[in-house]
Each structure stands twice: as C-alpha cells, then as structure tokens.
TORKEMAR-914852 format. One line per field, with one value per residue (C-alpha): residue number from 1; x, y, z. Coordinates in steps of 0.1 Angstrom, whole numbers, plus 5000, padded with zeros to 4 digits. Layout:
<nodes>
n	NUM / ...
c1	X / ...
c2	Y / ...
c3	Z / ...
</nodes>
This chain:
<nodes>
n	1 / 2 / 3 / 4 / 5 / 6 / 7 / 8 / 9 / 10 / 11 / 12 / 13 / 14 / 15 / 16 / 17 / 18 / 19 / 20 / 21 / 22 / 23 / 24 / 25 / 26 / 27 / 28 / 29 / 30 / 31 / 32 / 33 / 34 / 35 / 36 / 37 / 38 / 39 / 40 / 41 / 42 / 43 / 44 / 45 / 46 / 47 / 48 / 49 / 50 / 51 / 52 / 53 / 54 / 55 / 56 / 57 / 58 / 59 / 60 / 61 / 62 / 63 / 64 / 65 / 66 / 67 / 68 / 69 / 70 / 71 / 72 / 73 / 74 / 75 / 76 / 77 / 78 / 79 / 80 / 81 / 82 / 83 / 84 / 85 / 86 / 87 / 88 / 89 / 90 / 91 / 92 / 93 / 94 / 95 / 96 / 97 / 98 / 99 / 100 / 101 / 102 / 103 / 104 / 105 / 106 / 107 / 108 / 109 / 110 / 111 / 112 / 113 / 114 / 115 / 116 / 117 / 118 / 119 / 120 / 121 / 122 / 123 / 124 / 125 / 126 / 127 / 128 / 129 / 130 / 131 / 132 / 133 / 134 / 135 / 136 / 137 / 138 / 139 / 140 / 141 / 142 / 143 / 144 / 145 / 146 / 147 / 148 / 149 / 150 / 151 / 152 / 153 / 154 / 155 / 156 / 157 / 158 / 159 / 160 / 161 / 162 / 163 / 164 / 165 / 166 / 167 / 168 / 169 / 170 / 171 / 172 / 173 / 174 / 175 / 176 / 177 / 178 / 179 / 180 / 181 / 182 / 183 / 184 / 185 / 186 / 187 / 188 / 189 / 190 / 191 / 192 / 193 / 194 / 195 / 196 / 197 / 198 / 199 / 200 / 201 / 202 / 203 / 204 / 205 / 206 / 207 / 208 / 209 / 210 / 211 / 212 / 213 / 214 / 215 / 216 / 217 / 218 / 219 / 220 / 221 / 222 / 223 / 224 / 225 / 226 / 227 / 228 / 229 / 230 / 231 / 232 / 233 / 234 / 235 / 236 / 237 / 238 / 239 / 240 / 241 / 242 / 243 / 244 / 245 / 246 / 247 / 248 / 249 / 250 / 251 / 252 / 253 / 254 / 255 / 256 / 257 / 258 / 259 / 260 / 261 / 262 / 263 / 264 / 265 / 266 / 267 / 268 / 269 / 270 / 271 / 272 / 273 / 274 / 275 / 276 / 277 / 278 / 279 / 280 / 281 / 282 / 283 / 284 / 285 / 286 / 287 / 288 / 289 / 290 / 291 / 292 / 293 / 294 / 295 / 296 / 297 / 298 / 299 / 300 / 301 / 302 / 303 / 304 / 305 / 306 / 307 / 308 / 309 / 310 / 311 / 312 / 313 / 314 / 315 / 316 / 317 / 318 / 319 / 320 / 321 / 322 / 323 / 324 / 325 / 326 / 327 / 328 / 329 / 330 / 331 / 332 / 333 / 334 / 335 / 336 / 337 / 338 / 339 / 340 / 341 / 342 / 343 / 344 / 345 / 346 / 347 / 348 / 349 / 350 / 351 / 352 / 353 / 354 / 355 / 356 / 357 / 358 / 359 / 360 / 361 / 362 / 363 / 364 / 365 / 366 / 367 / 368 / 369 / 370 / 371 / 372 / 373 / 374 / 375 / 376 / 377 / 378 / 379 / 380 / 381 / 382 / 383 / 384 / 385 / 386 / 387 / 388 / 389 / 390 / 391 / 392 / 393 / 394 / 395 / 396 / 397 / 398 / 399 / 400 / 401 / 402 / 403 / 404 / 405 / 406 / 407 / 408 / 409 / 410 / 411 / 412 / 413 / 414 / 415 / 416 / 417 / 418 / 419 / 420 / 421 / 422 / 423 / 424 / 425 / 426 / 427 / 428 / 429 / 430 / 431 / 432 / 433 / 434 / 435 / 436 / 437 / 438 / 439 / 440
c1	1185 / 1180 / 1149 / 1168 / 1196 / 1170 / 1154 / 1187 / 1196 / 1163 / 1166 / 1201 / 1190 / 1161 / 1184 / 1208 / 1180 / 1163 / 1196 / 1200 / 1233 / 1265 / 1285 / 1294 / 1302 / 1332 / 1353 / 1354 / 1378 / 1399 / 1411 / 1419 / 1384 / 1368 / 1354 / 1349 / 1335 / 1305 / 1280 / 1244 / 1213 / 1193 / 1155 / 1138 / 1139 / 1102 / 1082 / 1049 / 1017 / 1011 / 0979 / 0952 / 0956 / 0993 / 1025 / 1050 / 1082 / 1111 / 1130 / 1166 / 1195 / 1220 / 1249 / 1285 / 1298 / 1327 / 1315 / 1344 / 1345 / 1332 / 1366 / 1396 / 1387 / 1405 / 1381 / 1383 / 1359 / 1357 / 1341 / 1322 / 1305 / 1306 / 1287 / 1253 / 1229 / 1214 / 1209 / 1182 / 1174 / 1193 / 1179 / 1196 / 1181 / 1184 / 1213 / 1233 / 1226 / 1214 / 1187 / 1195 / 1170 / 1180 / 1158 / 1155 / 1134 / 1159 / 1160 / 1194 / 1204 / 1239 / 1260 / 1270 / 1303 / 1286 / 1294 / 1266 / 1249 / 1247 / 1279 / 1267 / 1231 / 1217 / 1186 / 1153 / 1124 / 1088 / 1093 / 1063 / 1068 / 1080 / 1077 / 1115 / 1113 / 1128 / 1130 / 1107 / 1115 / 1120 / 1127 / 1130 / 1128 / 1123 / 1122 / 1092 / 1100 / 1087 / 1106 / 1120 / 1085 / 1067 / 1095 / 1078 / 1095 / 1079 / 1091 / 1080 / 1080 / 1067 / 1036 / 1018 / 0980 / 0962 / 0940 / 0959 / 0997 / 1004 / 0995 / 1017 / 1023 / 1040 / 1029 / 1039 / 1039 / 1043 / 1058 / 1073 / 1110 / 1125 / 1162 / 1171 / 1153 / 1158 / 1121 / 1091 / 1058 / 1023 / 1031 / 1003 / 1001 / 0990 / 0990 / 0988 / 0992 / 0960 / 0954 / 0980 / 0992 / 1012 / 1047 / 1081 / 1094 / 1090 / 1078 / 1094 / 1097 / 1111 / 1096 / 1100 / 1083 / 1073 / 1075 / 1040 / 1046 / 1029 / 1046 / 1054 / 1055 / 1068 / 1054 / 1064 / 1041 / 1050 / 1070 / 1047 / 1035 / 1000 / 1004 / 1025 / 0997 / 0980 / 1005 / 0981 / 0950 / 0941 / 0919 / 0950 / 0982 / 1006 / 1033 / 1022 / 1036 / 1012 / 1011 / 0995 / 0991 / 1009 / 0977 / 0976 / 0948 / 0950 / 0970 / 0950 / 0954 / 0961 / 0954 / 0928 / 0908 / 0878 / 0883 / 0856 / 0870 / 0906 / 0925 / 0927 / 0961 / 0977 / 1002 / 1015 / 1013 / 1028 / 1058 / 1077 / 1098 / 1108 / 1135 / 1150 / 1133 / 1143 / 1130 / 1147 / 1163 / 1153 / 1119 / 1106 / 1096 / 1098 / 1125 / 1126 / 1148 / 1132 / 1143 / 1139 / 1136 / 1167 / 1180 / 1158 / 1165 / 1153 / 1154 / 1121 / 1107 / 1076 / 1047 / 1011 / 0987 / 1014 / 1017 / 1052 / 1044 / 1052 / 1046 / 1032 / 1065 / 1100 / 1137 / 1142 / 1140 / 1121 / 1144 / 1167 / 1156 / 1162 / 1125 / 1114 / 1090 / 1056 / 1047 / 1080 / 1098 / 1073 / 1036 / 1014 / 1003 / 1031 / 1062 / 1098 / 1126 / 1152 / 1178 / 1179 / 1205 / 1209 / 1240 / 1250 / 1283 / 1269 / 1286 / 1268 / 1244 / 1247 / 1215 / 1208 / 1225 / 1212 / 1208 / 1216 / 1206 / 1223 / 1193 / 1191 / 1182 / 1186 / 1193 / 1201 / 1207 / 1239 / 1234 / 1263 / 1296 / 1319 / 1323 / 1320 / 1326 / 1296 / 1271 / 1238 / 1245 / 1222 / 1237 / 1220 / 1231 / 1233 / 1228 / 1234 / 1257 / 1276 / 1285 / 1274 / 1263 / 1269 / 1246 / 1252 / 1221 / 1210 / 1175 / 1156 / 1181 / 1208 / 1240 / 1265 / 1270 / 1299 / 1302 / 1319 / 1332 / 1332 / 1365 / 1349 / 1324 / 1298 / 1260 / 1249 / 1215 / 1210 / 1225 / 1221 / 1236 / 1247 / 1244 / 1281 / 1280 / 1295 / 1278 / 1268 / 1261 / 1247 / 1261 / 1237 / 1251 / 1249 / 1280 / 1268 / 1287 / 1280 / 1304 / 1312 / 1326 / 1346 / 1374 / 1410
c2	8722 / 8704 / 8687 / 8675 / 8661 / 8642 / 8628 / 8617 / 8600 / 8583 / 8570 / 8557 / 8539 / 8524 / 8509 / 8495 / 8481 / 8463 / 8448 / 8475 / 8486 / 8466 / 8476 / 8449 / 8471 / 8466 / 8435 / 8413 / 8388 / 8368 / 8343 / 8341 / 8329 / 8361 / 8345 / 8368 / 8363 / 8386 / 8397 / 8387 / 8397 / 8371 / 8374 / 8384 / 8356 / 8358 / 8353 / 8369 / 8349 / 8326 / 8324 / 8301 / 8264 / 8267 / 8260 / 8289 / 8292 / 8282 / 8313 / 8313 / 8313 / 8341 / 8332 / 8334 / 8369 / 8357 / 8325 / 8302 / 8283 / 8247 / 8233 / 8238 / 8232 / 8243 / 8254 / 8271 / 8291 / 8281 / 8303 / 8276 / 8300 / 8338 / 8361 / 8354 / 8383 / 8389 / 8353 / 8347 / 8310 / 8277 / 8241 / 8208 / 8182 / 8145 / 8140 / 8168 / 8194 / 8228 / 8253 / 8289 / 8318 / 8352 / 8381 / 8395 / 8364 / 8338 / 8302 / 8285 / 8248 / 8241 / 8209 / 8196 / 8214 / 8247 / 8249 / 8258 / 8229 / 8228 / 8246 / 8277 / 8279 / 8270 / 8292 / 8273 / 8285 / 8288 / 8310 / 8335 / 8372 / 8386 / 8421 / 8427 / 8462 / 8472 / 8440 / 8421 / 8395 / 8357 / 8346 / 8312 / 8277 / 8242 / 8207 / 8185 / 8156 / 8132 / 8149 / 8116 / 8106 / 8138 / 8162 / 8191 / 8222 / 8252 / 8288 / 8321 / 8355 / 8390 / 8392 / 8422 / 8423 / 8413 / 8443 / 8471 / 8470 / 8493 / 8465 / 8434 / 8407 / 8374 / 8343 / 8307 / 8285 / 8248 / 8233 / 8202 / 8205 / 8190 / 8190 / 8177 / 8205 / 8230 / 8240 / 8241 / 8225 / 8225 / 8256 / 8267 / 8295 / 8277 / 8306 / 8344 / 8367 / 8387 / 8415 / 8429 / 8464 / 8492 / 8486 / 8474 / 8459 / 8431 / 8402 / 8375 / 8348 / 8314 / 8281 / 8250 / 8216 / 8202 / 8165 / 8159 / 8173 / 8206 / 8238 / 8268 / 8302 / 8333 / 8367 / 8402 / 8430 / 8451 / 8478 / 8508 / 8525 / 8521 / 8484 / 8472 / 8471 / 8445 / 8420 / 8417 / 8413 / 8376 / 8387 / 8398 / 8382 / 8409 / 8397 / 8360 / 8326 / 8303 / 8265 / 8251 / 8218 / 8213 / 8224 / 8256 / 8247 / 8254 / 8225 / 8203 / 8213 / 8250 / 8270 / 8295 / 8272 / 8277 / 8314 / 8335 / 8358 / 8346 / 8334 / 8296 / 8293 / 8312 / 8294 / 8324 / 8362 / 8394 / 8391 / 8419 / 8403 / 8367 / 8358 / 8328 / 8295 / 8259 / 8229 / 8219 / 8185 / 8169 / 8184 / 8192 / 8227 / 8257 / 8282 / 8316 / 8346 / 8380 / 8415 / 8441 / 8478 / 8497 / 8469 / 8441 / 8414 / 8380 / 8343 / 8327 / 8293 / 8297 / 8278 / 8275 / 8302 / 8324 / 8361 / 8374 / 8410 / 8432 / 8462 / 8462 / 8450 / 8451 / 8454 / 8479 / 8516 / 8536 / 8544 / 8574 / 8580 / 8567 / 8560 / 8526 / 8508 / 8502 / 8498 / 8482 / 8449 / 8426 / 8422 / 8394 / 8370 / 8379 / 8357 / 8366 / 8357 / 8331 / 8357 / 8392 / 8416 / 8453 / 8461 / 8449 / 8435 / 8419 / 8443 / 8457 / 8485 / 8517 / 8533 / 8566 / 8557 / 8543 / 8506 / 8488 / 8456 / 8425 / 8420 / 8382 / 8361 / 8324 / 8300 / 8263 / 8238 / 8219 / 8181 / 8165 / 8150 / 8168 / 8198 / 8179 / 8209 / 8226 / 8197 / 8208 / 8245 / 8270 / 8292 / 8326 / 8347 / 8385 / 8411 / 8445 / 8428 / 8411 / 8379 / 8344 / 8338 / 8305 / 8299 / 8271 / 8256 / 8237 / 8225 / 8257 / 8279 / 8299 / 8294 / 8315 / 8332 / 8337 / 8361 / 8343 / 8356 / 8392 / 8397 / 8391 / 8419 / 8401 / 8401 / 8365 / 8359 / 8321 / 8293 / 8256 / 8223 / 8204 / 8167 / 8164 / 8177 / 8211 / 8245 / 8265 / 8302 / 8327 / 8363 / 8391 / 8414 / 8419 / 8398 / 8372 / 8341 / 8306 / 8298 / 8265 / 8261 / 8229 / 8215 / 8220
c3	6434 / 6467 / 6453 / 6423 / 6444 / 6466 / 6435 / 6421 / 6454 / 6455 / 6419 / 6426 / 6457 / 6438 / 6412 / 6439 / 6460 / 6431 / 6419 / 6392 / 6405 / 6398 / 6429 / 6454 / 6484 / 6506 / 6498 / 6529 / 6513 / 6538 / 6513 / 6476 / 6469 / 6483 / 6514 / 6544 / 6579 / 6579 / 6605 / 6598 / 6616 / 6636 / 6636 / 6669 / 6695 / 6699 / 6667 / 6662 / 6668 / 6639 / 6619 / 6634 / 6628 / 6619 / 6637 / 6644 / 6626 / 6649 / 6661 / 6648 / 6672 / 6669 / 6646 / 6657 / 6655 / 6633 / 6617 / 6606 / 6574 / 6576 / 6568 / 6545 / 6508 / 6477 / 6450 / 6417 / 6395 / 6359 / 6332 / 6314 / 6290 / 6282 / 6260 / 6273 / 6270 / 6305 / 6314 / 6340 / 6345 / 6343 / 6341 / 6335 / 6312 / 6323 / 6298 / 6314 / 6287 / 6299 / 6292 / 6297 / 6295 / 6284 / 6296 / 6260 / 6251 / 6240 / 6252 / 6246 / 6246 / 6257 / 6259 / 6293 / 6290 / 6284 / 6247 / 6223 / 6205 / 6167 / 6162 / 6179 / 6166 / 6200 / 6202 / 6206 / 6185 / 6196 / 6227 / 6229 / 6227 / 6261 / 6277 / 6278 / 6294 / 6328 / 6348 / 6325 / 6299 / 6298 / 6333 / 6349 / 6333 / 6349 / 6335 / 6342 / 6366 / 6340 / 6311 / 6299 / 6289 / 6282 / 6271 / 6289 / 6302 / 6319 / 6318 / 6333 / 6316 / 6316 / 6293 / 6279 / 6282 / 6250 / 6248 / 6267 / 6259 / 6288 / 6312 / 6319 / 6344 / 6351 / 6330 / 6330 / 6299 / 6293 / 6261 / 6247 / 6239 / 6207 / 6213 / 6179 / 6160 / 6189 / 6190 / 6213 / 6204 / 6219 / 6239 / 6262 / 6289 / 6320 / 6345 / 6345 / 6374 / 6378 / 6374 / 6350 / 6359 / 6343 / 6357 / 6345 / 6377 / 6403 / 6383 / 6405 / 6392 / 6402 / 6394 / 6417 / 6416 / 6450 / 6458 / 6446 / 6411 / 6417 / 6406 / 6429 / 6411 / 6428 / 6419 / 6428 / 6440 / 6410 / 6430 / 6425 / 6456 / 6443 / 6440 / 6470 / 6495 / 6474 / 6487 / 6516 / 6493 / 6486 / 6457 / 6437 / 6425 / 6437 / 6460 / 6462 / 6459 / 6441 / 6438 / 6406 / 6387 / 6354 / 6338 / 6358 / 6381 / 6419 / 6434 / 6458 / 6494 / 6488 / 6519 / 6505 / 6483 / 6506 / 6514 / 6498 / 6472 / 6475 / 6445 / 6451 / 6435 / 6464 / 6487 / 6507 / 6506 / 6519 / 6496 / 6479 / 6451 / 6454 / 6429 / 6446 / 6456 / 6464 / 6482 / 6514 / 6506 / 6539 / 6547 / 6512 / 6525 / 6502 / 6510 / 6492 / 6490 / 6487 / 6478 / 6505 / 6496 / 6508 / 6531 / 6545 / 6520 / 6534 / 6533 / 6543 / 6552 / 6530 / 6545 / 6533 / 6543 / 6560 / 6557 / 6552 / 6561 / 6532 / 6532 / 6568 / 6583 / 6569 / 6580 / 6551 / 6546 / 6520 / 6490 / 6494 / 6531 / 6566 / 6570 / 6582 / 6559 / 6573 / 6610 / 6621 / 6619 / 6636 / 6640 / 6653 / 6626 / 6603 / 6597 / 6605 / 6581 / 6588 / 6580 / 6567 / 6555 / 6563 / 6543 / 6508 / 6520 / 6552 / 6575 / 6606 / 6601 / 6622 / 6633 / 6617 / 6584 / 6551 / 6547 / 6515 / 6497 / 6485 / 6461 / 6464 / 6434 / 6426 / 6454 / 6459 / 6486 / 6481 / 6485 / 6465 / 6477 / 6453 / 6477 / 6510 / 6533 / 6518 / 6519 / 6534 / 6530 / 6512 / 6485 / 6476 / 6447 / 6452 / 6424 / 6439 / 6465 / 6437 / 6456 / 6464 / 6500 / 6517 / 6547 / 6571 / 6587 / 6617 / 6608 / 6600 / 6618 / 6599 / 6619 / 6599 / 6566 / 6543 / 6513 / 6484 / 6450 / 6462 / 6444 / 6411 / 6414 / 6394 / 6399 / 6406 / 6390 / 6394 / 6414 / 6406 / 6416 / 6385 / 6379 / 6382 / 6418 / 6411 / 6417 / 6386 / 6386 / 6360 / 6361 / 6352 / 6325 / 6287 / 6286 / 6312 / 6322 / 6332 / 6361 / 6377 / 6412 / 6416 / 6437 / 6426
</nodes>
C-alpha cells in the first residue's frame, strides 16, 4: 500500500511539474486583475566560471521583496475566440490575420478580430501527420520575415520515425501558405531532432527568427531518465537549442561547427524542456523559458556555446520527493538562470518541503505603446501555475515579478504581442481560448 501511495504521489507530481495539472496554486490577487506582489528567487551573486572564450552572464540583483506595479493602468481581458482544441502556437500575418496551431494537428486561419475565416471553415490543408500523443502534436508556428514575397511559414511538430513507429522526435517543416484556398504547398521538412526516441514528452518546441534571418528551434531532452543525461551530449539533439538556415542547414557562426562529433546545428545545450523563446528587442539576444522538474523553472539568457546545466545542476527536486536534482544548484562552466521559481504561485519555498512548478510556456517582450506601463517588460505564460507572469527588467537583470490572471485559473500556453499593440494569449485546454489584454 505504501508503495502504491508513493507511486501515485510521484505520478501526480510529474503531471503538475510538466504542466499537466490545471491547478494554479494560491491566489495572490491584490487587485481585480489578479495581480499579486510575489517573492521570486534571485540567482547566486557569483556566477560559475564561463566556458573559455565567452563572457560571463551578468549576475542578477536581488529583486524587491514586495515589488510594486510599474504604475496604475486599467486593463481588461477579452475572450477573442473560444472552442479551440488544445491550441499551442500563435503567429500574426502581415495583414493582421492569425495562424493558430492545435496540438491534434490542425492549423487554423483567423481574421484579425479572431473570428474564423471562410464562415468557420478555417482549417488549412496540407499539414503533415503529427504524433499527437502525450505532449506531442502540432506545436509552434512562425512567419518568414520575407512572407510578403515568399509566402513561407515554418512549424514544429512531433514526428514518428519512418521505420519504427515507437520512435519519435521534434521536426520543423517549411511550406508556402495560400490564404485564399487555405492550403499549404511545397511543404518540406527542413530539420529533425536526432536521434528519435521512444517517449511521449518534452518535445520543446518554440521557433524564433534571429536578426539575420536564421531560425532558433528549442528541443526538449525527452524526459525519460534514460535520456536526460544526453542534454550534455553534443552528438545528440536531446535538450538543445539549435540555430538553422531556412533550408535546415547549420547557421553560419554556430559555436560547435568545428567541434569533432558535435551536431553543428547546436546553439546551446544542457536544457530540459524549453517551451518559451523570444528575442530581446534591444540586444537581439535569445531569451528562453524552461520547465524545471518539481520546481526550478527558469528564464535564461541563451547564448552561443553555453551549457545550461541540466541535469547536472538544477533548482528543482526529483518528482514526488524532496531530493535535489543532480549535484546541486551551481557548477563551474554552467550558466545560472536570470530568474527561477520554486513554488507554482511564486511564494517563498520552505526548506524540507516539496517544491512546485509554474511550468513556463510561451513568452514575449512587450515593446508597444498601447500598454505604456508595461513597455519593456517580459511576459511568461504558466501552465501548471495557471497565470501570466510580468517580469520588469534592468538590462539583463530581473528586478521584479507579478503574477497576473491568477483569478482566471487558466493554463497559459502562448504569449504574443499583436500588431495592434495588445497582448494576446492562448489558453491550453480542449476548449482553449484566444485572449486579448487591452486598456479599458
């Protein structure tokens, strides 16, 4: 009986930590919008020694114990669309219309107001078969910077192996979008995570173009105990961020192009499951959000050639236990996060108790003027933590954090800034929603 109870506890913790649970933890709302002053954990003041020939990540300053809002601002949340089946990724076309992926394998085209095109028949044909099991399926979507001339989009998805259906992995495809006929043409798979493995979890996967037109792809380490150590192995795609051309070749200047045996597509390594990514608007650097296990979710400044530590170091615990993951929380040559969470609601963690995860997903820097008090802030969606986190920044230092939308109790899968200057969110459920945050 005791063994059965321990197994059940471990399974429940696994679901919550990976964003499988829908609970949002304690409500820290201090206002009608669900904003609460929360405690966040600064990274150690002294970072580990960086890899050779690279600069160290600036150590963050401790945030205020009770961070105050940036200023009074009345906002409202509008449900722009409902009835979406496990939506995962959101991208805006140049004309303001939207592409929305659904994990089951559907790509939908919506008008700029969120309504379906074509009187409701908004599904785009030509999407390849996806491995829609566990956390797998159709994942992120991005629009080519030159879409106006080439009509190209890119999407990531979980793909079965062609010869062994038990194996699967993350893939990225490129296609030309015909919005009139709602179809994809000239679809080609440009990148595949290698090797494929027998797992149903931790596929990543966000897509972000850098300023040179190269594509970042985030990939999970596939969760299994037998796989996670490969995050440290440069010969494998587990737990990596890669940077590729639009044809899928390694992007010029990648850090391991001359490293014997290394996959030349790799940009950074030592990741667990990165499901949020965005370019810093001022520096052009890649920032990512990453799932910890039981606690230890992170936001990282993701630089070329750097090792982000998993599973050697972590701020999380093994599922269903109080056991620290790996060797500790820091090690020379491994990067520290800019911020990490130890409890799903952002409250302080008490030693000797279980940690819990926010399960971070999509993220976006806010750069518009429509919400002036939030300009320059970073927004991170939370799945298990069922909230939207607003991080105020000073350069690469996280100064404070606020937990938004906790009162709604909805899992936030993706976060995007719209062309109208408002924030758009996708909620993760079989009756998912497209939300818009705007001023009243």
